[in-house]
N, CA and C atoms as an extended XYZ file, in Angstrom:
318
Properties=species:S:1:pos:R:3:atomname:S:1:resname:S:1:resid:I:1 pbc="F F F"
N       134.805      184.578      119.908 N   UNK     1
C       133.880      185.048      120.055 CA  UNK     1
C       133.153      184.149      118.968 C   UNK     1
N       135.328      184.046      118.339 N   UNK     2
C       135.076      183.304      116.536 CA  UNK     2
C       134.062      181.886      117.397 C   UNK     2
N       135.081      180.967      118.520 N   UNK     3
C       134.165      180.506      118.785 CA  UNK     3
C       132.952      180.333      118.701 C   UNK     3
N       131.608      181.277      119.112 N   UNK     4
C       130.833      180.972      120.321 CA  UNK     4
C       130.353      180.974      118.311 C   UNK     4
N       130.141      181.053      117.643 N   UNK     5
C       130.149      181.810      116.423 CA  UNK     5
C       130.226      180.459      116.183 C   UNK     5
N       131.348      179.987      115.702 N   UNK     6
C       131.116      178.411      115.109 CA  UNK     6
C       129.461      177.076      115.606 C   UNK     6
N       129.915      177.407      116.750 N   UNK     7
C       129.057      176.164      117.417 CA  UNK     7
C       127.582      176.856      117.553 C   UNK     7
N       127.024      178.872      117.558 N   UNK     8
C       125.870      179.062      116.823 CA  UNK     8
C       126.256      177.908      115.352 C   UNK     8
N       126.909      177.781      114.518 N   UNK     9
C       126.869      177.767      112.960 CA  UNK     9
C       126.329      176.992      112.850 C   UNK     9
N       126.720      175.680      113.543 N   UNK    10
C       127.223      174.547      113.824 CA  UNK    10
C       125.371      173.794      114.077 C   UNK    10
N       125.220      174.334      115.183 N   UNK    11
C       123.712      173.452      115.836 CA  UNK    11
C       122.632      174.070      114.630 C   UNK    11
N       122.377      175.214      115.062 N   UNK    12
C       121.798      175.524      113.422 CA  UNK    12
C       121.629      174.608      112.309 C   UNK    12
N       123.413      174.008      112.225 N   UNK    13
C       123.251      173.029      111.121 CA  UNK    13
C       122.607      172.019      111.414 C   UNK    13
N       122.632      171.824      112.582 N   UNK    14
C       122.302      169.646      112.604 CA  UNK    14
C       121.008      170.279      113.350 C   UNK    14
N       120.572      171.591      113.330 N   UNK    15
C       118.905      171.865      114.052 CA  UNK    15
C       118.119      171.140      112.504 C   UNK    15
N       118.549      171.996      111.464 N   UNK    16
C       118.066      172.073      109.759 CA  UNK    16
C       117.671      170.335      109.702 C   UNK    16
N       118.845      169.949      109.817 N   UNK    17
C       119.458      168.739      109.087 CA  UNK    17
C       118.156      167.824      109.759 C   UNK    17
N       118.079      167.731      111.069 N   UNK    18
C       117.905      167.057      112.385 CA  UNK    18
C       115.037      167.209      111.280 C   UNK    18
N       115.509      168.467      111.117 N   UNK    19
C       113.936      168.285      110.758 CA  UNK    19
C       114.305      167.925      109.548 C   UNK    19
N       114.887      168.073      108.862 N   UNK    20
C       114.466      166.923      106.914 CA  UNK    20
C       115.128      165.405      106.904 C   UNK    20
N       115.057      165.288      107.824 N   UNK    21
C       115.811      163.963      108.231 CA  UNK    21
C       114.318      163.134      108.211 C   UNK    21
N       113.118      164.066      109.632 N   UNK    22
C       112.921      163.544      110.143 CA  UNK    22
C       111.933      163.602      109.232 C   UNK    22
N       111.522      164.941      108.520 N   UNK    23
C       110.012      165.104      107.939 CA  UNK    23
C       110.539      163.186      106.358 C   UNK    23
N       111.716      163.789      106.612 N   UNK    24
C       111.179      162.262      104.992 CA  UNK    24
C       111.074      160.735      105.911 C   UNK    24
N       111.605      160.594      107.132 N   UNK    25
C       111.743      159.781      107.467 CA  UNK    25
C       109.897      159.319      107.587 C   UNK    25
N       108.566      160.179      108.444 N   UNK    26
C       108.521      160.587      109.324 CA  UNK    26
C       106.610      160.536      107.613 C   UNK    26
N       107.540      160.912      106.710 N   UNK    27
C       107.033      160.238      105.506 CA  UNK    27
C       107.071      159.451      104.870 C   UNK    27
N       108.299      158.508      104.935 N   UNK    28
C       108.547      157.027      104.150 CA  UNK    28
C       107.653      156.293      105.459 C   UNK    28
N       107.393      156.766      106.888 N   UNK    29
C       106.938      155.748      107.440 CA  UNK    29
C       104.848      155.955      107.191 C   UNK    29
N       104.389      156.517      106.392 N   UNK    30
C       103.287      157.326      106.115 CA  UNK    30
C       102.568      156.737      105.263 C   UNK    30
N       103.243      156.344      104.847 N   UNK    31
C       103.260      156.179      102.822 CA  UNK    31
C       102.320      154.999      103.046 C   UNK    31
N       100.710      154.929      102.888 N   UNK    32
C       100.099      153.169      101.857 CA  UNK    32
C       100.244      153.278      101.606 C   UNK    32
N       100.539      152.198      101.766 N   UNK    33
C       100.984      151.089      100.349 CA  UNK    33
C        99.402      149.601      100.021 C   UNK    33
N        99.282      149.832       98.683 N   UNK    34
C        97.872      148.758       98.415 CA  UNK    34
C        98.388      147.420       97.485 C   UNK    34
N        97.621      146.656       98.489 N   UNK    35
C        98.731      145.680       98.588 CA  UNK    35
C        97.808      144.971       97.049 C   UNK    35
N        96.699      145.565       96.556 N   UNK    36
C        96.151      144.907       96.250 CA  UNK    36
C        97.071      145.304       93.904 C   UNK    36
N        97.805      146.813       94.720 N   UNK    37
C        98.172      147.169       93.152 CA  UNK    37
C        99.508      147.147       93.079 C   UNK    37
N       100.519      146.798       94.355 N   UNK    38
C       101.776      147.417       95.102 CA  UNK    38
C       102.338      146.586       93.597 C   UNK    38
N       103.943      146.437       93.143 N   UNK    39
C       105.033      146.598       92.464 CA  UNK    39
C       105.292      145.500       93.894 C   UNK    39
N       106.201      144.310       92.983 N   UNK    40
C       107.379      143.344       94.235 CA  UNK    40
C       107.885      145.092       94.844 C   UNK    40
N       108.745      145.759       94.061 N   UNK    41
C       109.637      147.293       94.091 CA  UNK    41
C       108.497      147.601       95.194 C   UNK    41
N       107.193      147.741       95.898 N   UNK    42
C       106.898      149.223       96.148 CA  UNK    42
C       106.853      148.403       97.835 C   UNK    42
N       106.320      147.069       97.279 N   UNK    43
C       105.847      145.737       98.716 CA  UNK    43
C       107.435      146.102       99.455 C   UNK    43
N       108.060      146.196       98.767 N   UNK    44
C       109.474      146.181       99.707 CA  UNK    44
C       109.755      146.692      101.037 C   UNK    44
N       108.432      147.823      101.051 N   UNK    45
C       108.199      149.845      101.903 CA  UNK    45
C       107.685      149.075      103.226 C   UNK    45
N       107.536      148.299      103.239 N   UNK    46
C       106.892      147.249      103.994 CA  UNK    46
C       107.580      146.890      105.231 C   UNK    46
N       107.341      146.810      106.113 N   UNK    47
C       108.080      146.521      107.660 CA  UNK    47
C       108.457      145.088      107.578 C   UNK    47
N       109.131      144.166      107.153 N   UNK    48
C       110.593      143.036      107.273 CA  UNK    48
C       109.587      142.009      106.178 C   UNK    48
N       109.291      143.016      104.823 N   UNK    49
C       108.736      142.409      103.868 CA  UNK    49
C       109.996      143.093      102.643 C   UNK    49
N       110.584      141.784      102.914 N   UNK    50
C       111.721      141.994      101.368 CA  UNK    50
C       111.331      140.978      100.421 C   UNK    50
N       111.870      140.926       99.444 N   UNK    51
C       111.773      140.011       98.106 CA  UNK    51
C       110.847      138.498       97.762 C   UNK    51
N       111.629      138.849       97.906 N   UNK    52
C       110.544      137.112       98.472 CA  UNK    52
C       109.172      137.127       99.147 C   UNK    52
N       108.948      137.741       99.546 N   UNK    53
C       107.657      138.152      100.394 CA  UNK    53
C       106.788      138.965       99.721 C   UNK    53
N       107.147      139.971       99.046 N   UNK    54
C       106.877      140.792       97.968 CA  UNK    54
C       106.134      139.736       97.143 C   UNK    54
N       107.203      139.048       96.040 N   UNK    55
C       106.663      137.919       95.682 CA  UNK    55
C       106.396      137.186       95.016 C   UNK    55
N       105.740      136.084       97.137 N   UNK    56
C       104.228      135.969       96.941 CA  UNK    56
C       102.931      136.275       97.899 C   UNK    56
N       103.245      137.833       98.097 N   UNK    57
C       102.436      138.897       97.948 CA  UNK    57
C       101.596      138.765       96.457 C   UNK    57
N       101.972      139.094       95.370 N   UNK    58
C       101.672      139.070       94.081 CA  UNK    58
C       100.993      138.714       93.272 C   UNK    58
N       102.361      137.270       93.614 N   UNK    59
C       102.298      135.723       93.361 CA  UNK    59
C       100.453      135.510       93.954 C   UNK    59
N        99.933      136.091       94.911 N   UNK    60
C        99.110      135.067       96.134 CA  UNK    60
C        97.327      135.861       95.400 C   UNK    60
N        98.344      137.530       95.179 N   UNK    61
C        96.835      138.409       94.234 CA  UNK    61
C        96.577      137.268       93.431 C   UNK    61
N        97.666      137.672       91.832 N   UNK    62
C        97.672      136.899       91.373 CA  UNK    62
C        96.997      135.323       90.648 C   UNK    62
N        97.338      134.854       91.515 N   UNK    63
C        96.097      132.937       91.557 CA  UNK    63
C        94.930      133.274       92.861 C   UNK    63
N        94.546      133.525       93.356 N   UNK    64
C        93.577      134.008       94.326 CA  UNK    64
C        92.585      135.465       94.441 C   UNK    64
N        93.000      136.399       93.322 N   UNK    65
C        92.213      137.390       93.162 CA  UNK    65
C        92.738      138.983       94.381 C   UNK    65
N        92.306      139.595       93.587 N   UNK    66
C        92.290      140.912       95.467 CA  UNK    66
C        91.676      140.323       96.985 C   UNK    66
N        92.876      140.758       97.900 N   UNK    67
C        92.619      141.057       99.035 CA  UNK    67
C        91.688      141.749       99.319 C   UNK    67
N        90.585      141.356       99.935 N   UNK    68
C        89.125      141.968      100.091 CA  UNK    68
C        89.170      142.993      101.745 C   UNK    68
N        90.571      143.259      102.817 N   UNK    69
C        90.934      143.592      103.736 CA  UNK    69
C        92.364      143.453      104.155 C   UNK    69
N        92.765      144.260      105.366 N   UNK    70
C        94.215      144.157      105.206 CA  UNK    70
C        95.151      142.819      105.842 C   UNK    70
N        93.870      142.681      106.538 N   UNK    71
C        94.814      141.038      107.559 CA  UNK    71
C        94.384      140.097      106.506 C   UNK    71
N        93.882      140.061      105.234 N   UNK    72
C        93.979      138.891      104.133 CA  UNK    72
C        95.297      138.774      103.643 C   UNK    72
N        96.291      139.736      104.086 N   UNK    73
C        98.146      139.582      104.240 CA  UNK    73
C        98.817      138.543      104.474 C   UNK    73
N        98.043      137.835      105.569 N   UNK    74
C        98.149      136.800      106.110 CA  UNK    74
C        98.289      135.351      105.602 C   UNK    74
N        97.547      135.499      104.368 N   UNK    75
C        96.905      134.113      103.888 CA  UNK    75
C        98.172      134.045      102.877 C   UNK    75
N        99.385      135.296      102.846 N   UNK    76
C       100.501      134.584      101.998 CA  UNK    76
C       102.077      133.954      103.097 C   UNK    76
N       101.885      133.003      102.348 N   UNK    77
C       102.755      132.297      103.112 CA  UNK    77
C       104.233      132.808      103.811 C   UNK    77
N       103.705      132.299      105.053 N   UNK    78
C       105.323      134.223      105.723 CA  UNK    78
C       105.019      134.996      106.545 C   UNK    78
N       103.533      135.510      105.876 N   UNK    79
C       103.031      136.250      107.208 CA  UNK    79
C       102.514      136.576      107.635 C   UNK    79
N       102.394      136.519      108.890 N   UNK    80
C       101.524      136.029      110.034 CA  UNK    80
C       100.933      137.434      111.038 C   UNK    80
N       100.943      137.564      112.600 N   UNK    81
C       100.061      138.826      111.928 CA  UNK    81
C       101.135      139.693      112.814 C   UNK    81
N       103.087      139.386      113.514 N   UNK    82
C       103.861      139.755      113.944 CA  UNK    82
C       103.322      141.277      112.535 C   UNK    82
N       103.803      140.469      110.994 N   UNK    83
C       104.541      141.587      109.933 CA  UNK    83
C       102.854      142.521      109.681 C   UNK    83
N       101.864      141.602      110.140 N   UNK    84
C       100.444      142.797      109.731 CA  UNK    84
C       101.022      143.508      111.105 C   UNK    84
N       101.195      143.250      111.938 N   UNK    85
C       100.670      144.310      113.602 CA  UNK    85
C       101.658      144.981      112.934 C   UNK    85
N       103.024      145.114      112.662 N   UNK    86
C       104.059      146.576      112.352 CA  UNK    86
C       103.320      147.188      110.810 C   UNK    86
N       102.805      146.872      109.974 N   UNK    87
C       102.034      147.375      108.749 CA  UNK    87
C       100.906      147.678      108.702 C   UNK    87
N       100.076      147.701      109.663 N   UNK    88
C        98.844      148.044      109.800 CA  UNK    88
C        98.305      149.441      109.649 C   UNK    88
N        98.987      149.754      110.091 N   UNK    89
C        98.411      150.827      109.642 CA  UNK    89
C        99.024      151.484      107.984 C   UNK    89
N        99.390      151.309      107.324 N   UNK    90
C       100.393      151.585      106.362 CA  UNK    90
C        99.644      151.090      104.550 C   UNK    90
N        98.865      149.871      105.150 N   UNK    91
C        97.982      148.047      104.809 CA  UNK    91
C        97.247      149.309      103.767 C   UNK    91
N        96.929      149.260      102.900 N   UNK    92
C        95.479      148.537      102.446 CA  UNK    92
C        95.021      147.931      101.272 C   UNK    92
N        93.450      147.976      100.779 N   UNK    93
C        93.342      147.472       99.837 CA  UNK    93
C        92.135      148.294       98.785 C   UNK    93
N        91.849      149.514       98.507 N   UNK    94
C        90.854      149.759       98.288 CA  UNK    94
C        92.115      151.472       97.847 C   UNK    94
N        91.486      152.249       96.661 N   UNK    95
C        91.998      153.709       97.255 CA  UNK    95
C        91.129      154.535       98.098 C   UNK    95
N        91.913      155.278       98.796 N   UNK    96
C        91.056      154.967      100.392 CA  UNK    96
C        90.965      157.074       99.858 C   UNK    96
N        91.851      156.910       98.576 N   UNK    97
C        91.643      158.329       98.410 CA  UNK    97
C        90.630      158.952       97.393 C   UNK    97
N        89.843      157.767       96.609 N   UNK    98
C        89.291      158.439       95.842 CA  UNK    98
C        87.819      158.338       97.226 C   UNK    98
N        87.326      157.414       97.894 N   UNK    99
C        87.115      156.879       98.021 CA  UNK    99
C        86.247      158.128       99.732 C   UNK    99
N        87.363      158.940       99.787 N   UNK   100
C        87.523      159.891      100.502 CA  UNK   100
C        86.723      161.073      100.018 C   UNK   100
N        87.310      161.884       98.680 N   UNK   101
C        86.778      162.315       97.825 CA  UNK   101
C        85.449      162.003       96.789 C   UNK   101
N        84.937      160.911       98.120 N   UNK   102
C        83.399      160.848       97.138 CA  UNK   102
C        82.135      160.921       97.900 C   UNK   102
N        81.056      162.167       97.673 N   UNK   103
C        80.512      162.102       98.932 CA  UNK   103
C        78.095      161.968       98.260 C   UNK   103
N        78.285      161.682       99.155 N   UNK   104
C        76.903      161.077       98.508 CA  UNK   104
C        76.198      161.681       97.707 C   UNK   104
N        74.893      161.342       97.545 N   UNK   105
C        74.200      161.848       96.520 CA  UNK   105
C        73.067      162.219       97.549 C   UNK   105
N        72.321      163.320       97.084 N   UNK   106
C        71.727      164.399       97.780 CA  UNK   106
C        70.288      164.061       96.598 C   UNK   106
């Protein structure tokens, strides 16, 4: 009986750990990154974007102005369609929360 309780406790602990970790991973994946305001550190959270590419994104933004669309990130040297595809659901160029909260005037 003690063996059964030990197995049950281990199973429950593993299940709880799995739920907690999946929530953390999901939250990280769904985090939006505004490429017009993100720091180098924030940009490195994008898939396949290391510090070097993140610095290029910031330099491009400083030299050429704000990105108008998420696809404009491909204008940065070394950033191509593959990196855009990996991150297309996470890259934003404006304050989407602000736009969603604004209602049309009547």
